[in-house]
C-alpha positions in Angstrom: 90.9 124.2 122.3 92.4 124.9 119.0 90.7 123.7 115.7 93.2 123.3 112.9 92.0 122.9 109.3 94.6 122.0 106.5 94.1 122.7 102.9 96.1 122.9 99.6 96.9 119.2 99.0 96.7 117.6 95.8 98.5 115.7 93.0 101.5 117.3 91.5 104.3 116.0 89.1 107.8 115.6 90.3 109.5 118.9 90.3 106.3 120.9 91.0 105.1 123.0 94.0 102.3 123.2 96.4 101.4 125.7 99.2 99.6 124.0 102.1 97.6 126.2 104.5 96.7 125.5 108.1 93.8 127.7 109.4 93.1 127.9 113.1 90.2 128.7 115.0 89.7 129.0 118.8 92.3 130.3 121.2 94.8 132.8 120.3 96.9 131.4 117.4 100.0 133.4 118.1 100.2 131.5 121.7 101.1 128.4 119.9 104.3 127.2 118.0 103.4 125.5 114.9 104.5 122.3 113.1 104.0 120.3 110.1 104.3 116.5 109.9 103.5 114.0 107.4 102.8 110.2 107.2 103.2 107.8 104.3 101.5 104.7 104.0 103.1 102.0 106.3 105.4 104.6 107.7 105.6 106.5 111.1 104.5 110.1 111.2 107.6 112.2 110.8 108.6 115.8 111.3 108.6 118.2 108.5 109.0 121.8 109.7 108.2 123.8 112.8 108.0 127.6 113.4 108.1 129.6 116.7 105.1 131.8 118.1 106.3 134.8 116.4 107.8 133.3 113.3 111.6 134.2 114.2 112.6 130.8 114.5 112.2 127.9 112.0 113.3 124.2 111.7 113.4 121.7 109.0 113.8 118.1 108.5 117.0 117.4 106.6 114.9 115.8 103.9 113.0 119.0 103.1 115.6 121.4 103.9 116.1 124.1 101.1 112.8 122.8 99.3 110.3 123.6 101.9 109.5 126.9 103.7 107.2 127.2 106.7 105.9 130.7 107.5 102.9 132.2 109.6 100.5 134.9 109.5 99.3 135.6 113.0 96.8 138.2 111.8 95.1 135.7 109.7 95.6 132.7 112.1 97.1 130.6 109.5 100.5 128.7 108.9 101.9 128.0 105.6 104.2 125.3 104.1 105.6 126.2 100.6 106.7 123.0 99.1 108.9 123.2 96.0 111.0 120.7 94.0 108.8 118.1 95.0 109.7 114.3 94.9 107.7 111.2 94.8 109.2 110.5 98.2 107.2 113.4 99.5 104.0 111.6 99.1 102.0 111.5 102.3 99.3 112.9 104.2 100.4 116.3 105.7 99.1 117.3 109.2 99.7 120.8 111.1 99.8 120.8 114.7 99.8 123.4 117.6 101.8 123.1 120.7 103.5 125.2 123.5 107.1 124.8 122.3 108.8 124.5 118.9 109.9 120.8 118.9 110.6 118.2 116.3 108.6 115.3 117.6 105.0 114.8 117.5 104.0 114.0 121.1 104.4 117.4 122.7 101.9 119.0 120.2 98.6 119.3 121.5 96.3 119.8 118.7 96.1 118.4 115.1 94.4 118.9 112.0 92.6 116.1 109.9 95.5 116.1 107.3 95.7 116.8 103.6 96.9 114.4 101.1 99.8 115.3 98.9 100.8 113.0 96.0 103.7 113.5 93.8 104.0 111.5 90.5 107.2 110.6 88.9 
């Protein structure tokens, strides 16, 4: 079992920045690829970013590429999502997830956090 807890969400104006954190407890954090997903009201959960076990490889949704950066600190059992140049369309609940492989769909991820709300005002 891996327990994931997100933090860092909040209300920000368009053009602003936030950094989300996801702290992991339980089995060895570095064994897992990590992903960030988001879900806006009335929409399906969508892929945002993912990072490999070592942090050497990262992937981004086209909608966030160049604005968001995913990183991890295996010594601190934490994955981060730095979000810059935020837009109202980024408003959603953001979830971190842990899985065996770095993939861009939600189903293969075995463990999920409870989510943190990000609201971007225009």
